[in-house]
DRENSE-165073 format. One record per residue (C-alpha): residue number from 1; y, z, x. Coordinates in nm, 4 decimals. Each point is the difference from the previous one (the first is absolute). Layout:
// residues N
+-----+----------+----------+----------+
!   k !    north !       up !     east !
+-----+----------+----------+----------+
! NUM !        Y !        Z !        X !
...
+-----+----------+----------+----------+
END
This chain:
// residues 316
+-----+----------+----------+----------+
!   k !    north !       up !     east !
+-----+----------+----------+----------+
!   1 !   1.3683 !   2.4489 !   0.3501 !
!   2 !  -0.0228 !  -0.0866 !   0.3671 !
!   3 !  -0.2673 !  -0.2577 !  -0.0531 !
!   4 !   0.1740 !  -0.1938 !  -0.2757 !
!   5 !   0.1260 !  -0.2702 !   0.2216 !
!   6 !   0.1242 !  -0.3451 !  -0.1163 !
!   7 !  -0.2478 !  -0.0381 !  -0.2831 !
!   8 !   0.1173 !   0.3168 !  -0.1779 !
!   9 !   0.3680 !  -0.0828 !   0.0235 !
!  10 !  -0.0728 !  -0.3603 !  -0.1175 !
!  11 !  -0.2024 !   0.1104 !  -0.2974 !
!  12 !   0.2461 !   0.2722 !  -0.1105 !
!  13 !   0.2995 !  -0.2391 !   0.0253 !
!  14 !  -0.1779 !  -0.2805 !  -0.1832 !
!  15 !  -0.1523 !   0.2058 !  -0.2743 !
!  16 !   0.3123 !   0.1953 !  -0.0740 !
!  17 !   0.1925 !  -0.3250 !   0.0068 !
!  18 !  -0.2344 !  -0.1430 !  -0.2477 !
!  19 !   0.0686 !   0.2996 !  -0.2400 !
!  20 !   0.3837 !  -0.0485 !   0.0269 !
!  21 !  -0.0420 !  -0.3725 !  -0.0616 !
!  22 !  -0.2247 !   0.0489 !  -0.3005 !
!  23 !   0.2372 !   0.2469 !  -0.1422 !
!  24 !   0.2968 !  -0.2315 !   0.0541 !
!  25 !  -0.1983 !  -0.2765 !  -0.1613 !
!  26 !  -0.0562 !   0.1998 !  -0.3048 !
!  27 !   0.3572 !   0.1158 !  -0.0164 !
!  28 !   0.1716 !  -0.3404 !   0.0548 !
!  29 !  -0.2420 !  -0.2159 !  -0.1875 !
!  30 !  -0.0790 !  -0.3349 !   0.1358 !
!  31 !   0.1197 !   0.0598 !   0.3570 !
!  32 !  -0.0244 !  -0.3154 !   0.2173 !
!  33 !  -0.2763 !  -0.0198 !   0.2626 !
!  34 !   0.2630 !  -0.0713 !   0.2813 !
!  35 !   0.1957 !   0.3109 !  -0.0890 !
!  36 !  -0.3003 !   0.1981 !  -0.0046 !
!  37 !  -0.1164 !  -0.1289 !   0.3399 !
!  38 !   0.3330 !   0.0890 !   0.1360 !
!  39 !   0.0005 !   0.3446 !  -0.1229 !
!  40 !  -0.3560 !   0.0474 !   0.1298 !
!  41 !   0.0905 !  -0.1257 !   0.3331 !
!  42 !   0.3167 !   0.2263 !   0.0172 !
!  43 !  -0.1930 !   0.3058 !  -0.1030 !
!  44 !  -0.2863 !  -0.0549 !   0.2413 !
!  45 !   0.2295 !  -0.0881 !   0.2794 !
!  46 !  -0.1693 !  -0.3320 !   0.0578 !
!  47 !   0.0697 !  -0.3813 !  -0.0418 !
!  48 !   0.0206 !  -0.1563 !  -0.3574 !
!  49 !  -0.3166 !  -0.2067 !   0.0778 !
!  50 !  -0.2190 !   0.3049 !   0.1106 !
!  51 !  -0.0534 !   0.1356 !  -0.3464 !
!  52 !  -0.0124 !  -0.2539 !  -0.2896 !
!  53 !  -0.0193 !   0.2122 !  -0.3028 !
!  54 !   0.0435 !  -0.0821 !  -0.3736 !
!  55 !  -0.0918 !   0.1982 !  -0.3093 !
!  56 !  -0.3460 !  -0.1409 !   0.0044 !
!  57 !  -0.0638 !   0.1127 !   0.3595 !
!  58 !   0.0457 !   0.3722 !  -0.0904 !
!  59 !  -0.2664 !   0.1910 !  -0.2147 !
!  60 !   0.1077 !   0.3408 !  -0.1163 !
!  61 !  -0.2384 !   0.2069 !  -0.2012 !
!  62 !   0.0087 !   0.3798 !   0.0001 !
!  63 !   0.2109 !   0.0143 !   0.3200 !
!  64 !  -0.2299 !  -0.2508 !   0.1663 !
!  65 !   0.1509 !  -0.2845 !   0.2150 !
!  66 !  -0.1728 !  -0.2929 !   0.1449 !
!  67 !   0.1476 !  -0.2458 !   0.2542 !
!  68 !  -0.1794 !  -0.3354 !  -0.0709 !
!  69 !   0.0552 !  -0.1516 !   0.3482 !
!  70 !  -0.3454 !  -0.0044 !   0.1600 !
!  71 !   0.1136 !  -0.1508 !   0.3272 !
!  72 !   0.2483 !   0.2861 !   0.0582 !
!  73 !  -0.2767 !   0.2301 !  -0.0896 !
!  74 !  -0.2297 !  -0.1458 !   0.2661 !
!  75 !   0.2877 !   0.0299 !   0.2464 !
!  76 !   0.0474 !   0.3642 !  -0.0825 !
!  77 !  -0.3763 !   0.0749 !   0.0172 !
!  78 !  -0.0176 !  -0.1483 !   0.3551 !
!  79 !   0.3042 !   0.2027 !   0.1007 !
!  80 !  -0.1535 !   0.3064 !  -0.1447 !
!  81 !  -0.3100 !  -0.0596 !   0.2162 !
!  82 !   0.2056 !  -0.1144 !   0.2860 !
!  83 !  -0.1602 !  -0.3344 !   0.0364 !
!  84 !   0.1440 !  -0.3217 !   0.1531 !
!  85 !   0.1686 !  -0.2379 !  -0.2402 !
!  86 !  -0.2468 !  -0.2906 !   0.0863 !
!  87 !  -0.3825 !  -0.0004 !  -0.0054 !
!  88 !   0.0052 !  -0.1907 !   0.3410 !
!  89 !   0.1956 !   0.2872 !   0.1427 !
!  90 !  -0.2515 !   0.2493 !  -0.1302 !
!  91 !  -0.2825 !  -0.2083 !   0.1610 !
!  92 !   0.1714 !   0.0279 !   0.3325 !
!  93 !   0.0387 !   0.3723 !  -0.0476 !
!  94 !  -0.3699 !   0.0461 !  -0.0732 !
!  95 !  -0.1550 !  -0.2230 !   0.2686 !
!  96 !  -0.1913 !   0.1642 !   0.2931 !
!  97 !   0.1342 !  -0.0159 !   0.3547 !
!  98 !  -0.1445 !  -0.3489 !   0.0411 !
!  99 !   0.2230 !  -0.1046 !  -0.2822 !
! 100 !  -0.2842 !  -0.1940 !  -0.1738 !
! 101 !  -0.1912 !   0.2401 !  -0.2221 !
! 102 !   0.0393 !   0.2964 !  -0.2445 !
! 103 !  -0.2407 !   0.2897 !   0.0154 !
! 104 !  -0.0990 !   0.1032 !  -0.3628 !
! 105 !   0.0000 !   0.3715 !   0.0907 !
! 106 !   0.3652 !  -0.0498 !   0.1316 !
! 107 !   0.0906 !  -0.1696 !  -0.3151 !
! 108 !  -0.1375 !   0.2771 !  -0.2221 !
! 109 !   0.1952 !   0.2691 !   0.1967 !
! 110 !   0.3138 !  -0.2061 !  -0.0120 !
! 111 !  -0.0048 !  -0.0453 !  -0.3720 !
! 112 !  -0.0724 !   0.3562 !  -0.0732 !
! 113 !   0.2606 !   0.1425 !   0.2312 !
! 114 !   0.2784 !  -0.2205 !  -0.1442 !
! 115 !  -0.0959 !   0.0573 !  -0.3498 !
! 116 !   0.0117 !   0.3831 !   0.0439 !
! 117 !   0.3514 !  -0.0115 !   0.1204 !
! 118 !   0.0906 !  -0.2296 !  -0.2882 !
! 119 !  -0.1492 !   0.2547 !  -0.2589 !
! 120 !   0.2514 !   0.2503 !   0.1298 !
! 121 !   0.2967 !  -0.2431 !  -0.0369 !
! 122 !  -0.0864 !  -0.1166 !  -0.3460 !
! 123 !  -0.0650 !   0.3565 !  -0.1132 !
! 124 !   0.3525 !   0.0930 !   0.1193 !
! 125 !   0.1519 !  -0.2990 !  -0.1764 !
! 126 !  -0.1772 !   0.0917 !  -0.3154 !
! 127 !   0.1222 !   0.3641 !   0.0172 !
! 128 !   0.3586 !  -0.1163 !   0.0753 !
! 129 !  -0.0004 !  -0.2258 !  -0.2946 !
! 130 !  -0.1362 !   0.2686 !  -0.2377 !
! 131 !   0.2928 !   0.2092 !   0.1037 !
! 132 !   0.2289 !  -0.2732 !  -0.1110 !
! 133 !  -0.1798 !  -0.0002 !  -0.3485 !
! 134 !  -0.2353 !  -0.2752 !   0.0526 !
! 135 !  -0.3224 !   0.1499 !  -0.0822 !
! 136 !  -0.2232 !  -0.3094 !  -0.0052 !
! 137 !  -0.0170 !  -0.3209 !   0.1944 !
! 138 !  -0.3087 !  -0.2149 !  -0.0448 !
! 139 !   0.0783 !  -0.2306 !   0.2982 !
! 140 !   0.0562 !   0.2914 !   0.2447 !
! 141 !  -0.3231 !   0.1687 !  -0.1412 !
! 142 !  -0.1836 !  -0.3381 !   0.0860 !
! 143 !   0.1345 !   0.0075 !   0.3519 !
! 144 !  -0.1062 !   0.3521 !   0.0319 !
! 145 !  -0.3516 !  -0.0660 !  -0.1242 !
! 146 !  -0.0377 !  -0.2780 !   0.2413 !
! 147 !   0.0896 !   0.1888 !   0.3085 !
! 148 !  -0.1822 !   0.3212 !  -0.1119 !
! 149 !  -0.3153 !  -0.2107 !  -0.0325 !
! 150 !   0.0395 !  -0.1359 !   0.3515 !
! 151 !   0.0885 !   0.3364 !   0.1463 !
! 152 !  -0.3097 !   0.1798 !  -0.1448 !
! 153 !  -0.2585 !  -0.2765 !   0.0321 !
! 154 !  -0.3203 !   0.0801 !   0.1804 !
! 155 !  -0.0739 !  -0.3788 !  -0.0229 !
! 156 !  -0.1466 !  -0.1520 !   0.3183 !
! 157 !  -0.0864 !  -0.3286 !  -0.1416 !
! 158 !   0.2286 !  -0.2533 !   0.2037 !
! 159 !   0.0113 !  -0.2329 !  -0.3086 !
! 160 !   0.1644 !   0.2694 !  -0.1988 !
! 161 !   0.2354 !   0.0893 !   0.2908 !
! 162 !   0.0970 !  -0.3678 !   0.0445 !
! 163 !   0.0639 !  -0.0295 !  -0.3728 !
! 164 !   0.2307 !   0.3052 !   0.0004 !
! 165 !   0.1968 !  -0.1373 !   0.2936 !
! 166 !   0.0445 !  -0.3450 !  -0.1723 !
! 167 !   0.1074 !   0.1609 !  -0.3258 !
! 168 !   0.2856 !   0.1627 !   0.1782 !
! 169 !   0.1340 !  -0.3417 !   0.1035 !
! 170 !  -0.0253 !  -0.1707 !  -0.3292 !
! 171 !   0.3360 !  -0.0299 !  -0.1912 !
! 172 !  -0.1514 !   0.1725 !  -0.3149 !
! 173 !  -0.0531 !   0.3705 !  -0.0362 !
! 174 !  -0.2187 !   0.0589 !  -0.1616 !
! 175 !  -0.1988 !  -0.3086 !  -0.0685 !
! 176 !  -0.0300 !  -0.1276 !  -0.3587 !
! 177 !  -0.3134 !   0.1721 !  -0.1577 !
! 178 !  -0.1559 !  -0.3542 !  -0.0561 !
! 179 !   0.0499 !  -0.0970 !   0.3710 !
! 180 !  -0.2337 !   0.1362 !   0.2671 !
! 181 !  -0.1578 !  -0.1080 !   0.3281 !
! 182 !  -0.2594 !   0.1051 !   0.2516 !
! 183 !  -0.0283 !  -0.0833 !   0.3664 !
! 184 !  -0.3104 !   0.0093 !   0.2281 !
! 185 !  -0.0239 !  -0.0246 !   0.3725 !
! 186 !  -0.3038 !  -0.1255 !   0.1766 !
! 187 !  -0.1258 !  -0.1974 !   0.3029 !
! 188 !  -0.2207 !  -0.3020 !  -0.0141 !
! 189 !  -0.0873 !  -0.3507 !   0.1204 !
! 190 !   0.1736 !  -0.3103 !  -0.1310 !
! 191 !  -0.1413 !  -0.3341 !  -0.0658 !
! 192 !   0.0734 !  -0.0921 !   0.3613 !
! 193 !  -0.2065 !   0.2880 !   0.1300 !
! 194 !   0.3097 !   0.1776 !   0.1177 !
! 195 !   0.0610 !   0.3767 !  -0.0655 !
! 196 !   0.2689 !   0.0594 !  -0.2346 !
! 197 !   0.1902 !   0.3086 !  -0.1430 !
! 198 !   0.0072 !  -0.0430 !  -0.3774 !
! 199 !   0.2088 !   0.1310 !  -0.2730 !
! 200 !  -0.1190 !  -0.0586 !  -0.3623 !
! 201 !   0.2654 !   0.0379 !  -0.2686 !
! 202 !  -0.0757 !   0.0191 !  -0.3731 !
! 203 !   0.3035 !   0.0088 !  -0.2309 !
! 204 !   0.0110 !   0.0617 !  -0.3732 !
! 205 !   0.2999 !  -0.1869 !  -0.1445 !
! 206 !   0.1546 !   0.0143 !  -0.3583 !
! 207 !  -0.0030 !  -0.3945 !  -0.0520 !
! 208 !  -0.2514 !  -0.1433 !   0.2297 !
! 209 !  -0.3018 !   0.2266 !  -0.0088 !
! 210 !  -0.1777 !   0.1003 !   0.3256 !
! 211 !   0.1039 !  -0.1746 !   0.3240 !
! 212 !  -0.1820 !   0.0420 !   0.3176 !
! 213 !   0.1215 !  -0.0760 !   0.3554 !
! 214 !  -0.1966 !   0.0139 !   0.3244 !
! 215 !   0.1876 !   0.0201 !   0.3242 !
! 216 !  -0.1815 !  -0.0755 !   0.3310 !
! 217 !   0.1577 !   0.0867 !   0.3269 !
! 218 !  -0.1273 !  -0.1929 !   0.3088 !
! 219 !   0.1154 !   0.1962 !   0.3042 !
! 220 !  -0.1220 !  -0.2574 !   0.2446 !
! 221 !   0.2010 !  -0.2637 !  -0.1745 !
! 222 !   0.3435 !   0.1559 !   0.0623 !
! 223 !  -0.0245 !   0.2460 !  -0.2832 !
! 224 !  -0.0038 !  -0.2578 !  -0.2590 !
! 225 !  -0.0725 !   0.0997 !  -0.3594 !
! 226 !  -0.1872 !  -0.2330 !  -0.2313 !
! 227 !   0.0244 !   0.0528 !  -0.3802 !
! 228 !  -0.2376 !  -0.0693 !  -0.2915 !
! 229 !   0.1317 !   0.0136 !  -0.3485 !
! 230 !  -0.2220 !   0.0519 !  -0.3035 !
! 231 !   0.1629 !  -0.0239 !  -0.3322 !
! 232 !  -0.0173 !  -0.1657 !  -0.3388 !
! 233 !   0.1765 !  -0.3410 !  -0.0810 !
! 234 !   0.2829 !   0.1621 !  -0.1753 !
! 235 !   0.1219 !   0.1883 !   0.3094 !
! 236 !   0.2920 !  -0.1957 !   0.1369 !
! 237 !  -0.1520 !  -0.0352 !   0.3570 !
! 238 !   0.2756 !  -0.2463 !   0.1106 !
! 239 !   0.2669 !   0.2421 !  -0.0798 !
! 240 !  -0.1901 !   0.2568 !   0.2374 !
! 241 !  -0.0330 !  -0.2654 !   0.2671 !
! 242 !   0.3712 !  -0.0675 !  -0.0174 !
! 243 !   0.0718 !   0.3745 !   0.0302 !
! 244 !  -0.2219 !   0.0248 !   0.2953 !
! 245 !   0.1711 !  -0.2878 !   0.1752 !
! 246 !   0.3461 !   0.1523 !  -0.0759 !
! 247 !  -0.1222 !   0.3368 !   0.1541 !
! 248 !  -0.0653 !  -0.1760 !   0.3319 !
! 249 !  -0.2671 !   0.2488 !   0.1090 !
! 250 !  -0.0786 !  -0.1323 !   0.3507 !
! 251 !  -0.3584 !   0.1164 !   0.0085 !
! 252 !  -0.1019 !  -0.1323 !  -0.3572 !
! 253 !  -0.1670 !  -0.3394 !   0.0140 !
! 254 !   0.1652 !  -0.1844 !  -0.2917 !
! 255 !  -0.3060 !  -0.2189 !  -0.0407 !
! 256 !  -0.1390 !   0.2166 !  -0.2873 !
! 257 !  -0.3399 !  -0.0442 !  -0.1443 !
! 258 !  -0.0197 !   0.0299 !  -0.3763 !
! 259 !  -0.2844 !   0.0383 !  -0.2515 !
! 260 !   0.0501 !  -0.0100 !  -0.3715 !
! 261 !  -0.2027 !   0.2814 !  -0.1630 !
! 262 !   0.0201 !   0.2464 !  -0.2875 !
! 263 !  -0.0443 !   0.3305 !   0.1551 !
! 264 !  -0.1111 !   0.3019 !  -0.1874 !
! 265 !   0.1843 !   0.3478 !  -0.0062 !
! 266 !  -0.3011 !   0.1557 !   0.1701 !
! 267 !   0.1116 !  -0.1748 !   0.3145 !
! 268 !   0.2860 !   0.2469 !   0.0201 !
! 269 !  -0.2448 !   0.2994 !  -0.0109 !
! 270 !  -0.2505 !  -0.1739 !   0.2336 !
! 271 !   0.2597 !  -0.0566 !   0.2651 !
! 272 !   0.0848 !   0.3792 !   0.0036 !
! 273 !  -0.2882 !   0.0764 !   0.2291 !
! 274 !  -0.0608 !   0.3320 !   0.1646 !
! 275 !   0.0448 !  -0.0827 !   0.3793 !
! 276 !   0.0521 !   0.2913 !   0.2611 !
! 277 !   0.2312 !   0.0157 !   0.2775 !
! 278 !  -0.2666 !  -0.0582 !   0.2644 !
! 279 !  -0.1443 !  -0.3209 !  -0.1576 !
! 280 !   0.3392 !  -0.1822 !   0.0036 !
! 281 !   0.1049 !   0.0776 !   0.3508 !
! 282 !   0.3489 !  -0.1175 !   0.0710 !
! 283 !   0.2218 !  -0.1641 !  -0.2639 !
! 284 !   0.1957 !  -0.3072 !   0.1185 !
! 285 !   0.3687 !   0.0230 !  -0.0999 !
! 286 !   0.0556 !  -0.3788 !  -0.0194 !
! 287 !  -0.2729 !  -0.0335 !  -0.2628 !
! 288 !   0.1297 !   0.3019 !  -0.1949 !
! 289 !   0.3562 !  -0.1329 !   0.0047 !
! 290 !  -0.1150 !  -0.3435 !  -0.1389 !
! 291 !  -0.1977 !   0.1826 !  -0.2675 !
! 292 !   0.3059 !   0.1978 !  -0.1115 !
! 293 !   0.2110 !  -0.3278 !  -0.0288 !
! 294 !  -0.2789 !  -0.1700 !  -0.1974 !
! 295 !  -0.0410 !   0.2780 !  -0.2468 !
! 296 !   0.3859 !   0.0128 !  -0.0463 !
! 297 !   0.0311 !  -0.3657 !  -0.0579 !
! 298 !  -0.2897 !  -0.0007 !  -0.2605 !
! 299 !   0.1351 !   0.2763 !  -0.1942 !
! 300 !   0.3525 !  -0.1439 !   0.0178 !
! 301 !  -0.1358 !  -0.3223 !  -0.1523 !
! 302 !  -0.1442 !   0.2041 !  -0.2800 !
! 303 !   0.3229 !   0.1923 !  -0.0518 !
! 304 !   0.1963 !  -0.3311 !  -0.0088 !
! 305 !  -0.2298 !  -0.1305 !  -0.2636 !
! 306 !   0.0559 !   0.3154 !  -0.1988 !
! 307 !   0.3813 !  -0.0360 !   0.0263 !
! 308 !  -0.0122 !  -0.3623 !  -0.1032 !
! 309 !  -0.2204 !   0.0784 !  -0.3048 !
! 310 !   0.2464 !   0.2809 !  -0.0970 !
! 311 !   0.3036 !  -0.2339 !   0.0301 !
! 312 !  -0.1793 !  -0.2650 !  -0.1942 !
! 313 !  -0.0758 !   0.2446 !  -0.2840 !
! 314 !   0.3447 !   0.1152 !  -0.0105 !
! 315 !   0.1328 !  -0.3509 !  -0.0538 !
! 316 !  -0.2524 !  -0.0594 !  -0.2833 !
+-----+----------+----------+----------+
END
């Protein structure tokens, strides 16, 4: 178990603590949330705020345990793959010697190497949990599937590689089955005749249909990123604009062009074009960093709407 590392210790402590808590809940009856949190913190040797568990947070079926904390799952996935905490730090790690571009072949090799190491760590964690009597864990299995797919991919499409990288830095693992996105990287001329690096993002949301974002990077203009948003009238664009301002992304021009349009689901498939490593050339980390933030913000708006609707239904 030399490869177990922090993720294995964390998972074993947390999932075993859940079992103890759930047993205590059933034995004592209506145990208070505060008491349960304190017991969890003590058993896991952590602070009371680190693990906020109630009866509804724990699912136990046929020795299966699930920790319903996706942000913590993302953190542990990155730890398993030995990735930096922040996407911007990852961009710095992947940039070429000139500090300005990312080679797609380097990106492919990086993802595969780190994923292969994570496969070993997660397998060791699963084995250790099974020895403790926890035979199934759907969330841990999801993490294992993600890294196994990254480790064994023969994919050389930069769009797929970029999507894989962005997925690792979204606070939801895995994404809801009704949410998806595709990214496409290209180079072209803008309306001003200047050459741009372009990322086209198409996102399928639960509540707002298909949303499309085009990001254009003008290197000559101090690496300024222009944004065009295409969405239906029901999408709360002002909310997105406020989130963008709050993010204070230095390279993103907050003068955002918007077009009201009802996009079809075929946009998602159409944006997943097969492009080879040679045709893309170098990937600009500034543009990729901005793309990751925009994807996170739009999905977060969709998630907030879902939460609002659930609370509204609960009150009715």
